[in-house]
C-alpha positions as CSV (number, residue, x, y, z in Angstrom):
1,M,68.2,12.8,21.5
2,V,66.1,9.7,21.2
3,S,67.8,6.7,22.6
4,Y,67.6,3.1,21.5
5,E,66.0,2.2,24.9
6,M,63.2,4.8,24.3
7,V,62.5,3.5,20.9
8,K,62.4,-0.1,22.1
9,L,60.1,0.8,25.0
10,S,57.8,2.7,22.7
11,A,57.6,-0.2,20.3
12,E,56.8,-2.6,23.1
13,I,54.1,-0.4,24.5
14,L,52.6,0.0,21.0
15,E,52.6,-3.8,20.6
16,F,50.9,-4.3,23.9
17,L,48.2,-1.6,23.2
18,T,47.6,-3.2,19.7
19,V,47.1,-6.7,21.3
20,T,44.9,-5.2,24.0
21,G,42.7,-3.5,21.4
22,A,42.4,-6.7,19.3
23,F,41.5,-8.6,22.5
24,Y,38.9,-6.1,23.4
25,V,37.3,-6.2,19.9
26,L,37.2,-10.0,20.0
27,F,35.7,-10.0,23.4
28,R,33.0,-7.6,22.3
29,S,32.3,-10.0,19.3
30,R,32.1,-13.1,21.4
31,R,28.3,-13.4,21.1
32,L,28.6,-13.4,17.3
33,L,31.5,-15.8,17.2
34,G,30.0,-18.4,19.6
35,P,27.3,-19.8,17.3
36,F,29.8,-20.3,14.5
37,I,32.9,-21.8,16.1
38,G,31.2,-23.2,19.2
39,H,31.3,-21.9,22.7
40,P,33.8,-24.5,24.0
41,L,36.2,-23.7,21.2
42,L,35.7,-20.0,21.8
43,K,36.8,-20.4,25.4
44,W,40.1,-22.0,24.2
45,V,40.6,-19.1,21.8
46,F,40.1,-16.6,24.6
47,L,42.5,-18.5,26.9
48,G,45.2,-18.5,24.2
49,I,44.7,-14.8,23.6
50,T,44.8,-14.0,27.3
51,I,48.1,-15.8,27.7
52,V,49.6,-14.0,24.7
53,W,48.3,-10.7,26.1
54,A,50.0,-11.5,29.4
55,G,53.2,-12.2,27.6
56,F,53.2,-8.8,26.0
57,L,52.4,-7.2,29.3
58,V,55.4,-8.9,30.9
59,N,57.5,-7.8,28.0
60,V,56.7,-4.1,28.8
61,L,57.2,-4.6,32.6
62,N,60.5,-6.2,31.8
63,E,61.8,-2.8,30.9
64,F,61.1,-1.5,34.4
65,F,61.8,-4.6,36.4
66,P,64.6,-6.5,34.4
67,T,65.1,-9.8,36.1
68,K,66.1,-13.2,34.7
69,L,62.6,-14.6,35.3
70,M,60.9,-11.7,33.5
71,K,63.2,-12.0,30.5
72,V,62.2,-15.6,30.0
73,L,58.6,-15.4,31.2
74,D,57.4,-13.1,28.4
75,D,58.6,-15.5,25.7
76,V,57.2,-18.5,27.4
77,L,53.8,-16.9,27.8
78,V,53.6,-15.9,24.2
79,A,54.7,-19.3,23.0
80,V,52.2,-21.1,25.1
81,G,49.4,-18.8,24.1
82,V,50.2,-19.1,20.4
83,M,50.3,-22.9,20.7
84,I,46.8,-22.9,22.3
85,L,45.5,-20.6,19.6
86,L,46.9,-22.7,16.9
87,A,45.4,-25.9,18.4
88,A,42.0,-24.2,18.7
89,L,42.2,-22.9,15.1
90,V,43.1,-26.3,13.7
91,E,40.2,-27.8,15.6
92,G,37.9,-25.1,14.4
93,E,38.9,-25.6,10.7
94,S,38.9,-29.4,10.8
95,K,37.0,-30.9,8.0
96,I,34.0,-33.1,8.8
97,K,34.3,-36.7,7.6
98,A,31.0,-36.8,5.8
99,R,31.1,-37.9,2.1
100,A,27.4,-37.7,1.3
101,V,26.5,-35.6,-1.8
102,P,23.0,-34.6,-3.1
103,R,21.4,-37.3,-5.3
104,T,18.2,-37.4,-7.3
105,V,15.5,-39.2,-5.3
106,G,12.6,-40.9,-7.1
107,N,11.1,-40.0,-10.4
108,G,8.5,-37.5,-11.7
109,D,8.1,-33.8,-11.2
110,P,8.6,-32.3,-7.8
111,T,5.6,-30.4,-6.3
112,V,7.6,-28.4,-3.8
113,L,8.6,-24.9,-5.0
114,R,12.0,-23.5,-4.2
115,G,12.2,-21.8,-0.9
116,S,12.7,-22.3,2.8
117,Y,10.0,-24.3,4.7
118,L,8.9,-25.9,7.9
119,Y,7.4,-29.3,7.6
120,D,5.4,-31.1,10.3
121,E,6.9,-34.6,10.8
122,T,3.6,-36.0,11.7
123,N,2.6,-35.7,8.1
124,G,5.2,-38.3,7.3
125,V,8.7,-38.0,5.8
126,E,7.9,-40.6,3.2
127,N,5.1,-38.4,1.9
128,L,7.6,-35.5,1.7
129,L,10.1,-37.5,-0.3
130,L,7.4,-38.4,-2.8
131,R,6.8,-34.8,-3.4
132,L,10.5,-34.3,-4.1
133,G,10.7,-36.9,-6.9
134,G,13.2,-35.8,-9.5
135,K,15.0,-33.4,-7.2
136,K,18.5,-33.9,-5.7
137,V,18.2,-34.4,-2.0
138,L,20.7,-34.2,0.9
139,A,19.4,-34.9,4.4
140,V,20.8,-33.9,7.8
141,T,19.4,-36.5,10.2
142,R,19.1,-38.4,13.4
143,K,17.3,-41.2,11.6
144,P,19.9,-42.7,9.2
145,D,18.2,-46.1,8.9
146,L,15.0,-44.6,7.5
147,L,16.9,-42.5,4.9
148,K,19.2,-45.4,4.0
149,E,16.1,-47.5,3.3
150,K,14.8,-44.8,1.0
151,D,18.2,-44.4,-0.7
152,V,18.5,-40.8,0.4
153,P,22.1,-39.4,0.9
154,Y,22.5,-38.2,4.4
155,V,24.8,-36.6,7.0
156,W,24.2,-38.3,10.4
157,I,24.3,-36.0,13.4
158,T,25.9,-38.1,16.0
159,K,28.6,-38.1,18.6
160,L,29.8,-41.5,17.3
161,N,32.8,-41.9,15.0
162,V,30.9,-43.4,12.1
163,E,30.7,-43.0,8.3
164,N,29.0,-39.7,7.4
165,G,28.8,-38.9,11.1
166,V,29.1,-35.3,12.2
167,P,29.1,-34.1,15.9
168,P,26.1,-31.9,16.7
169,T,28.3,-29.0,17.9
170,K,30.2,-28.7,14.6
171,L,27.8,-26.3,13.1
172,A,30.3,-24.1,11.2
173,P,31.9,-26.9,9.2
174,L,28.5,-28.6,8.7
175,L,27.1,-25.4,7.3
176,Q,30.1,-25.0,4.9
177,Y,29.9,-28.6,3.8
178,I,26.2,-28.3,2.9
179,V,26.7,-25.0,1.1
180,D,29.6,-26.5,-0.9
181,K,27.6,-29.6,-2.0
182,A,24.3,-27.9,-2.9
183,D,23.3,-26.3,-6.2
184,G,20.1,-24.8,-7.6
185,D,18.5,-28.2,-8.0
186,T,19.2,-29.4,-4.4
187,V,16.7,-29.8,-1.5
188,V,18.3,-30.0,1.9
189,L,16.3,-31.7,4.6
190,I,17.0,-31.3,8.4
191,D,15.0,-33.6,10.6
192,C,17.0,-33.0,13.8
193,V,16.3,-29.4,14.6
194,E,15.3,-30.2,18.2
195,Y,18.5,-32.2,18.8
196,L,20.6,-29.3,17.4
197,I,18.8,-26.9,19.8
198,I,19.5,-29.2,22.8
199,E,23.2,-29.6,22.0
200,N,23.9,-26.0,21.0
201,E,21.2,-23.9,22.6
202,F,18.5,-22.3,20.5
203,K,20.4,-19.1,19.7
204,A,23.3,-21.0,18.0
205,A,21.1,-23.5,16.3
206,F,18.8,-20.7,15.0
207,K,21.8,-18.8,13.7
208,F,23.0,-21.9,11.9
209,M,19.6,-22.5,10.3
210,T,19.0,-18.9,9.2
211,T,22.6,-18.6,7.8
212,L,22.2,-21.8,5.9
213,K,18.8,-20.6,4.6
214,D,20.5,-17.4,3.2
215,H,23.3,-19.3,1.5
216,L,21.0,-21.8,0.0
217,S,18.5,-19.2,-1.2
218,A,21.4,-17.4,-2.9
219,K,22.1,-20.6,-4.8
220,G,18.5,-21.2,-5.7
221,A,18.4,-24.3,-3.5
222,T,15.6,-25.3,-1.1
223,L,15.8,-25.9,2.7
224,I,13.1,-27.8,4.6
225,L,13.2,-28.2,8.4
226,I,11.2,-31.2,9.6
227,I,9.9,-30.5,13.1
228,N,7.3,-31.5,15.6
229,R,5.3,-28.5,16.7
230,K,4.7,-30.1,20.2
231,T,8.4,-30.5,21.0
232,I,9.6,-27.0,20.3
233,D,9.1,-24.1,22.7
234,K,6.3,-21.7,21.5
235,R,8.6,-18.7,21.5
236,E,11.3,-20.5,19.5
237,L,8.7,-21.8,17.1
238,A,7.4,-18.3,16.5
239,L,11.0,-17.2,15.6
240,L,11.3,-20.1,13.2
241,E,8.0,-19.2,11.6
242,K,9.2,-15.7,10.9
243,E,12.0,-17.1,8.8
244,F,10.4,-20.2,7.3
245,R,6.9,-20.8,6.0
246,W,4.9,-24.0,6.6
247,L,4.9,-26.5,3.8
248,P,1.3,-27.8,3.6
249,A,0.8,-31.5,4.1
250,K,-0.6,-31.8,0.6
251,V,-0.4,-29.9,-2.6
């Protein structure tokens, strides 16, 4: 006859194995998750899950070594782990404070066709803006003064708590913000590619740019990365060139 204790132990072992399996899958996916939620945040997620896992382990051991400490420890560990996970998820889902929306810049007919491009900054951002006359533009920048002067809406990539400022490591919410604001008539300019690479490492920054490219392409929008050939590693530049074509200096 199956006793209550056997059923309870079986259920606790099944819970522990399920949590262990989920932990293993998440651990195997860490390289995919890192670029989107950020490696510092990913470490907190793993810490929370590890503590929860330890709580389930203690819960099973409690059936074999029932002590007052063990009876309390499993609940404490699970509670602490869940609190860490909740704090990490809230941080990861936090909305960025930017309020910029794409706005028509200049007049006339744009000479840049829809697509995904690299643009050499030595050719002049002002010249590029002239070619986008009549298009809605949203910039992601490290040079807010220049864009403010040109009346171009922008998101400022900065660690300062300022209007339209976004920390350089918040790639996931930044990506979602841009995709939500863009439509088929929007051109997104990013002039801080090198800075994003420094702050996030190339793999994460490249994942952000290619994912953004795919989302904007699906909407019929245009993405232009403004870079300096001399400041980017040759191998990294080659990878960018596989995903983006160069926009000529002149039509």
